[in-house]
C-alpha positions in Angstrom: 18.6 136.4 119.9 21.2 136.9 122.6 20.2 139.3 125.5 22.1 142.5 125.8 23.6 143.7 129.1 21.9 146.9 130.5 24.1 150.0 130.4 23.8 150.3 134.1 24.9 146.7 134.8 27.7 146.7 137.4 30.5 145.4 135.2 33.8 146.9 134.1 34.4 147.4 130.3 36.6 144.3 130.3 34.0 142.1 132.1 31.3 143.5 129.8 33.3 142.4 126.8 33.6 138.9 128.2 29.9 138.7 129.2 28.7 139.9 125.8 30.7 137.2 124.1 29.6 134.5 126.6 25.9 135.4 126.2 26.2 135.4 122.4 27.8 131.9 122.4 25.3 130.6 125.0 22.3 131.7 122.9 23.6 130.4 119.7 24.6 133.6 117.8 28.2 132.4 117.8 28.7 128.7 116.7 30.6 126.5 119.0 33.7 124.8 117.6 33.1 121.7 115.5 36.0 119.3 115.9 35.0 117.3 112.9 34.5 120.2 110.5 37.9 119.5 108.8 37.1 115.9 108.4 33.8 116.7 106.6 35.7 118.4 103.8 36.9 116.3 100.9 40.7 116.1 101.1 42.9 116.1 98.0 44.6 113.0 96.7 47.4 111.8 99.0 50.8 113.2 98.4 54.3 112.1 99.4 54.9 112.8 103.1 58.2 114.6 102.3 56.2 117.3 100.4 54.1 118.3 103.5 51.6 120.3 101.5 49.2 120.2 104.5 51.8 121.9 106.7 52.2 125.2 104.9 52.2 128.0 107.5 50.9 130.4 104.9 47.6 128.4 105.0 45.0 129.0 107.7 44.8 126.4 110.4 41.4 125.1 109.2 42.7 124.6 105.7 45.8 122.7 106.9 43.6 120.4 109.0 41.3 119.8 106.0 44.2 118.9 103.8 45.4 116.4 106.4 42.0 115.0 107.3 42.5 111.6 105.7 46.1 111.1 107.0 47.3 109.3 110.1 46.9 111.1 113.5 50.7 112.0 113.5 50.2 114.0 110.3 47.0 115.6 111.5 48.8 116.7 114.6 51.7 118.1 112.5 49.2 120.0 110.3 48.0 121.9 113.4 51.4 123.3 114.2 52.1 127.0 113.4 55.5 127.1 111.7 57.5 124.3 110.0 60.4 123.2 112.2 61.0 126.6 113.9 62.5 124.7 116.8 60.9 126.8 119.6 59.1 123.7 120.9 62.4 121.9 121.3 61.5 119.4 118.6 61.1 119.2 114.8 57.4 119.4 113.9 57.3 115.7 112.8 59.0 114.4 115.9 56.9 116.6 118.2 53.7 115.2 116.5 55.1 111.6 116.8 55.9 112.2 120.5 52.4 113.5 121.2 50.7 110.6 119.4 52.8 108.0 121.2 52.1 109.6 124.6 55.8 110.3 125.2 55.1 114.1 125.2 52.2 115.3 127.3 52.7 119.0 126.8 50.4 120.3 124.0 51.4 124.0 124.4 54.9 124.0 123.1 54.1 125.4 119.7 54.9 129.1 120.2 53.9 130.4 116.7 50.6 128.4 116.8 49.7 129.5 120.3 46.3 128.5 121.8 44.8 127.8 118.4 47.4 125.0 117.9 47.2 123.6 121.4 43.4 123.4 121.2 43.5 121.8 117.8 46.0 119.2 119.2 43.7 118.5 122.1 40.7 118.1 119.8 42.5 115.8 117.4 43.7 113.5 120.2 40.1 113.4 121.6 38.7 112.5 118.2 41.3 109.7 117.9 40.5 108.4 121.3 44.2 108.8 122.1 45.3 108.0 125.6 48.1 110.6 125.2 45.5 113.4 125.9 46.9 115.0 129.1 44.8 115.4 132.2 47.2 117.7 134.1 49.8 120.2 133.2 53.3 118.8 132.6 56.0 120.2 134.9 59.1 118.3 133.9 60.1 120.5 131.0 62.7 123.1 131.6 63.0 126.5 129.9 65.3 126.2 127.0 64.0 122.7 126.2 67.4 121.1 126.5 65.8 117.7 127.2 63.7 117.5 124.1 64.9 115.0 121.5 65.5 117.4 118.6 65.9 120.5 120.7 68.7 122.9 121.1 71.7 122.3 123.3 72.0 123.8 126.7 71.6 127.6 126.5 74.9 129.5 127.0 75.6 133.1 128.0 76.3 135.8 125.4 76.8 139.5 126.1 74.7 142.3 124.6 77.0 144.7 122.7 74.2 147.0 121.6 70.8 147.5 120.2 70.9 150.4 117.8 67.7 151.8 116.3 67.4 151.2 112.5 64.3 153.3 111.9 64.8 157.1 111.7 63.0 159.8 113.7 59.3 160.0 112.8 58.8 156.3 112.2 56.0 154.4 113.8 58.3 151.4 114.2 61.2 150.7 116.4 63.4 148.1 114.8 66.8 147.4 116.4 70.1 146.1 115.1 70.9 143.8 118.1 74.5 142.6 118.4 75.5 139.8 120.8 79.0 138.5 121.5 80.3 135.3 123.0 83.6 133.8 124.1 85.9 132.9 121.2 84.4 129.9 119.3 81.2 129.8 121.5 78.9 131.3 118.9 79.3 128.6 116.3 76.6 129.0 113.6 76.0 128.9 109.9 74.3 131.4 107.7 70.5 130.7 107.8 70.4 129.6 111.4 68.3 131.2 114.1 69.2 132.3 117.6 67.1 131.2 120.5 66.8 133.9 123.2 65.8 132.8 126.7 64.1 136.0 127.8 62.4 137.1 131.0 58.9 138.5 131.5 58.4 142.2 132.1 59.1 143.0 135.8 56.2 145.5 135.9 53.8 142.9 134.7 55.1 140.3 137.2 54.8 142.8 140.1 51.2 143.7 139.1 50.2 140.1 138.9 51.7 139.4 142.4 49.9 142.4 143.8 46.6 141.3 142.3 47.0 137.9 143.8 47.7 139.4 147.2 50.8 137.3 147.5 54.3 138.0 148.7 57.1 138.1 146.1 59.2 135.6 148.0 56.4 133.0 148.4 57.9 129.6 147.5 56.2 127.9 144.5 57.0 125.0 142.2 58.0 126.5 138.8 57.3 124.6 135.6 60.7 122.9 135.7 59.7 121.3 139.0 62.1 123.3 141.1 60.9 125.4 144.1 61.6 129.1 143.6 60.4 132.4 144.9 57.2 133.6 143.2 58.9 136.6 141.5 61.6 134.4 140.0 59.1 131.7 138.8 56.9 134.3 137.1 59.8 136.2 135.7 61.9 133.4 134.2 59.8 130.2 134.0 56.1 130.9 133.4 54.1 132.0 130.4 52.0 134.8 131.7 51.2 136.7 128.5 49.1 133.8 127.2 47.7 131.9 130.1 47.1 128.2 129.4 43.6 126.8 129.3 44.6 124.8 132.4 45.4 128.0 134.2 42.0 129.5 133.1 40.3 126.3 134.4 42.0 126.8 137.8 40.7 130.4 137.9 37.2 129.1 137.0 37.2 126.5 139.7 38.2 129.0 142.3 35.9 131.9 141.3 33.3 132.7 144.0 31.1 134.5 141.5 29.1 131.9 139.4 28.9 134.1 136.3 32.7 134.7 136.4 33.3 131.0 136.8 31.1 130.1 133.8 32.7 132.7 131.6 36.2 131.5 132.5 35.2 127.9 131.8 33.8 128.8 128.4 37.2 130.6 127.7 39.1 127.5 128.7 37.0 125.3 126.5 37.7 127.5 123.5 34.2 129.0 122.8 34.8 131.7 120.1 34.1 135.3 120.9 34.5 134.9 124.7 36.7 137.8 125.6 39.9 139.0 123.9 42.2 136.4 122.5 45.2 138.3 123.7 44.3 138.5 127.4 47.3 138.0 129.7 47.2 136.8 133.3 46.8 140.3 134.7 43.8 140.9 132.4 42.1 137.7 133.8 42.8 138.7 137.4 41.5 142.2 136.9 38.5 141.0 134.9 37.5 138.3 137.3 38.2 139.6 140.8 36.4 136.7 142.5 38.9 134.2 141.0 41.7 134.0 143.5 43.2 130.5 143.6 46.1 129.5 145.8 49.2 130.9 144.2 51.0 127.5 144.0 48.0 126.0 142.3 47.8 128.7 139.7 51.6 128.8 139.0 51.7 125.0 138.5 49.0 125.3 135.8 50.9 127.9 133.8 52.8 126.8 130.7 56.6 127.0 130.7 58.0 130.3 129.2 59.3 129.3 125.8 62.4 130.8 124.2 61.9 133.1 121.2 63.8 132.6 117.9 65.3 135.3 115.7 66.8 134.8 112.2 70.5 135.6 112.4 71.4 138.7 110.4 75.2 138.1 110.1 77.7 135.7 108.5 80.3 134.2 110.9 82.9 134.9 108.2 82.2 138.6 108.7 81.0 139.0 112.3 83.4 136.4 113.8 82.5 136.1 117.5 79.3 138.1 117.2 75.7 137.4 116.2 73.6 140.1 114.7 69.8 140.2 114.9 67.0 142.4 113.5 64.5 142.8 116.3 61.2 144.7 116.1 60.4 146.1 119.6 56.8 145.3 120.4 55.1 148.0 122.5 51.5 149.1 122.4 48.6 150.4 124.5 45.5 148.2 124.8 42.6 148.1 127.3 44.1 151.0 129.2 47.5 149.4 129.8 50.9 149.3 128.1 51.8 145.9 126.6 55.2 144.7 125.5 56.8 141.8 123.7 58.6 139.4 126.0 61.9 138.9 124.1 61.9 142.0 122.0 61.8 144.5 124.9 64.0 142.2 127.0 66.7 142.8 124.3 65.9 146.3 123.4 64.8 147.9 126.7 65.6 145.8 129.7 69.1 144.5 129.0 72.0 146.9 129.2 75.2 146.6 127.0 77.6 144.2 128.7 74.9 142.3 130.5 74.4 138.5 129.8 71.7 137.0 127.6 71.1 133.3 127.6 71.0 132.0 124.0 71.3 128.9 121.9 71.7 128.2 118.2 68.9 126.6 116.2 70.3 125.1 112.9 68.2 125.6 109.8 69.4 123.0 107.3 66.5 123.8 104.9 67.3 127.5 104.7 70.8 127.9 103.3 72.3 130.1 100.5 72.4 128.8 97.0 75.7 127.3 95.7 78.1 130.2 94.9 77.6 130.1 91.2 73.8 130.1 91.3 71.5 133.2 91.3 69.5 134.0 94.3 66.2 135.9 94.6 65.4 137.0 98.2 62.1 138.4 99.3 62.3 139.9 102.8 60.2 142.9 103.9 60.6 144.4 107.3 62.6 142.3 109.7 62.5 139.6 107.1 65.6 141.3 105.7 67.7 139.6 108.5 68.8 136.3 106.9 69.4 137.9 103.6 71.8 140.4 105.1 73.7 137.3 106.3 73.4 135.6 102.9 74.9 138.6 101.2 77.7 139.0 103.7 78.5 135.3 103.1 78.4 135.6 99.3 80.8 138.5 99.4 83.1 136.7 101.8 83.4 133.5 99.7 83.6 135.4 96.4 80.3 133.9 95.0 79.7 134.6 91.3 76.0 134.0 91.3 73.8 137.1 90.8 71.7 138.4 93.8 68.3 140.1 93.7 66.6 141.5 96.8 63.0 142.6 97.3 62.6 144.7 100.4 59.5 146.6 101.8 58.4 148.6 104.7 56.0 151.6 105.4 58.1 154.6 104.4 61.4 155.0 102.6 62.5 158.1 104.6 62.2 156.4 108.0 62.0 152.6 107.5 64.6 151.6 105.0 66.5 149.1 107.2 70.2 148.8 106.4 69.8 151.4 103.6 73.4 152.5 103.4 74.7 148.9 103.4 72.2 147.7 100.8 72.8 150.7 98.6 76.6 150.1 98.7 76.1 146.5 97.7 73.9 147.5 94.9 76.4 150.1 93.6 79.3 147.6 93.7 77.4 144.8 92.0 76.9 142.4 94.9 73.2 143.1 94.5 72.5 142.9 90.8 68.9 144.1 91.6 67.4 145.9 94.6 63.7 146.5 94.3 61.8 148.2 97.2 58.2 148.7 98.1 57.3 151.4 100.6 53.6 151.0 101.2 52.7 154.4 102.6 54.7 156.6 100.3 51.8 157.0 97.9 48.0 157.0 98.0 47.7 153.3 97.1 49.7 150.7 99.1 52.5 148.9 97.3 54.0 145.8 98.7 56.8 143.5 97.7 54.4 141.2 95.8 53.4 144.1 93.6 57.1 144.7 92.7 57.5 141.1 91.9 54.5 141.2 89.5 56.0 144.3 87.8 59.1 142.3 87.0 57.4 138.9 86.3 59.2 138.3 83.1 62.7 138.9 84.5 61.9 136.9 87.7 60.8 134.0 85.5 64.0 134.3 83.5 66.1 134.1 86.6 64.3 131.0 87.7 64.9 129.4 84.3 68.5 130.3 84.8 68.6 128.1 88.0 67.9 130.8 90.6 67.1 129.8 94.2 64.1 131.6 95.7 63.8 132.6 99.3 61.1 134.2 101.4 61.3 135.5 105.0 58.7 137.3 107.0 55.1 137.1 108.3 53.4 133.9 107.1 49.8 134.8 107.4 49.9 138.1 105.5 53.1 138.6 103.5 53.9 134.9 103.0 50.4 134.0 101.6 50.4 137.1 99.3 53.9 136.4 98.0 53.0 132.8 97.3 49.9 133.8 95.4 52.1 136.3 93.5 54.7 133.7 92.6 51.9 131.3 91.4 50.6 134.1 89.2 54.1 134.9 87.8 54.7 131.3 87.0 51.3 131.1 85.3 51.8 134.4 83.3 55.5 134.3 82.4 55.8 130.6 82.3 52.5 130.1 80.5 51.0 127.6 83.0 47.6 127.1 84.4 47.0 127.4 88.1 47.6 123.7 88.8 50.8 123.6 86.9 52.0 126.8 88.6 51.3 125.2 92.0 53.1 122.0 91.0 56.1 124.1 89.7 56.4 125.8 93.1 56.2 122.4 94.8 58.9 121.0 92.5 61.2 124.0 93.3 60.7 123.4 97.0 61.5 119.7 96.6 64.7 120.6 94.7 65.7 123.0 97.5 65.3 126.0 95.2 62.3 127.5 97.0 62.9 128.0 100.7 60.9 129.8 103.3 61.6 131.2 106.8 58.1 132.5 107.7 56.6 133.0 111.1 
C-alpha cells in the first residue's frame, strides 16, 4: 500500500497531487507502462494496407496498437498517430511513419492530435524495434509552419482577419465564432473540404508569467526551435510549445532541480509513469510546482517542441466566399488549478487578433474529404463545430446546381442558444437544398439526446438513402462523437440492412473504400 502524505506536509496542492501520484506508482498501486502489452494481444487477420483498419482515430490508442502489432514497424508507428492525415505534422501519416522508421525524421512530437501519448508510443515502438532512429536530443531544424516537410503545406502566407462574430446566443456556456479571413485576390486558393492551417502565437500573459518565474529578462537571446537566435519573449511567443512541455524539457527540469524529491517526480513524469501529476500541465505549472528546478533559460528553450500550426475545417465554398475563408472556431477558455487557461489558436483568432490585423495561414488539401458527385445524395453528420465543412458543402452544391438530395444531422447542447447557423440552415431546409434537417439538442430535455440517437430513429430511411447511392460524411470529435456515430451506423446497417455485426463492419469498410464514407474527425 502506498504511503499517504501527512496533512501538514509542506507542499502546495499542485506538489501534493504530483507526489501522491509518484508514491502510488513507486509502491505499485499504479502499474508502469508495458511497451509489449499490445503485442501480447492476438491481432486480426492481415488486411490490405490501403484499408488502414488499425489507424481509425475513433479507436483508443491501445486498440490501434494491438491491431497493428503483427505489422512492420512503419505501420505500427502510423497506428500510434492521432488523426489520419490531418497535416499538422507537415506530413501525411504514412510518410511521417516512414521518415521516422528510416531515421530521416528525428522529431517524434509532431503529431498534434496525438500529443504526448503518441510521442511516447512512437518512442517505445522504436525502442522495441531496436531502431537507431530513436532520437537522443531534441531536433531544432524544423521551422514553425513545417514548410520543409516532404508532404507539408507550402510557405504560410498572410491573410487579414475580417471578423469573429459569436454564433452562440446570450446564455450559452459555449463561445463559438464565425471567423472570416481575407487574402489578396487569388491568394486563398482552396477547394471545398480543405482545412486552413493557422500559425498562431502563445498567450502573452502566459509567456510573461513563465519568463518571470524563470527570473529571466524578456530580451535574453536564445536559440528558438528553428535554430535562429531570438529574444526570449519572441521565441516563447511564436516558436515554442509551452502548453504541453516535451518530455525532453521535463528531463531538463529534472536534471536541474536542487530538491531530490522534485527531481525524481519530474523524471517519472518524463518517463511516462501513469498518474504522476496532471496530464494537461503547462510549462508554468511545472515551474510553479517544482520551484527548485531552474535550468539555464537557453537549455530549457532548446528542449521545448516547436509550436505547431492548428488546423480548422473550412466552412465556406470559394464559389460563394471568393477571396474569403470562413471558419467555425470554438474559443477555449477555462479555469483550472487557480488559473485561467486558453486555447492557443482559438483565442489568438477570437480574442487577441483585431479586425484588419494579419494572420499567417496555409491551405491543407483534403483529397479524401470532398462532396459527392452533383447527382448523388449526401448524408452529413456534424454536431458542434463539425458543421463547418458541411456549410461549405451545401454552399458548393447550391452554386453548381447539384441535383442530389442533402440530409444534415446537427447537434449541440441547447436549441435556444447553440443552434449554429440556424437561420441559414432553416432557409436551406425551406427551399429544398436540405431535403432533411435533423437536430439533437442534448440538454433540452431530462435525458440527453445526441446525433446518433436521431440517426437510429431514422434508421430505415438512412439505409434507403445509402441503397440509393448516398455518400456519408462525419465531422467532429473522434473519441466521443466519432466512436458513438460509428457504432450507431453499424447498428443501423445491421438492423435496416439485416446484417450481423461482422457484415455491418465490412459494409462500412466497403463504403469507405468506395469513397462513400468519409470522416474528418479530430
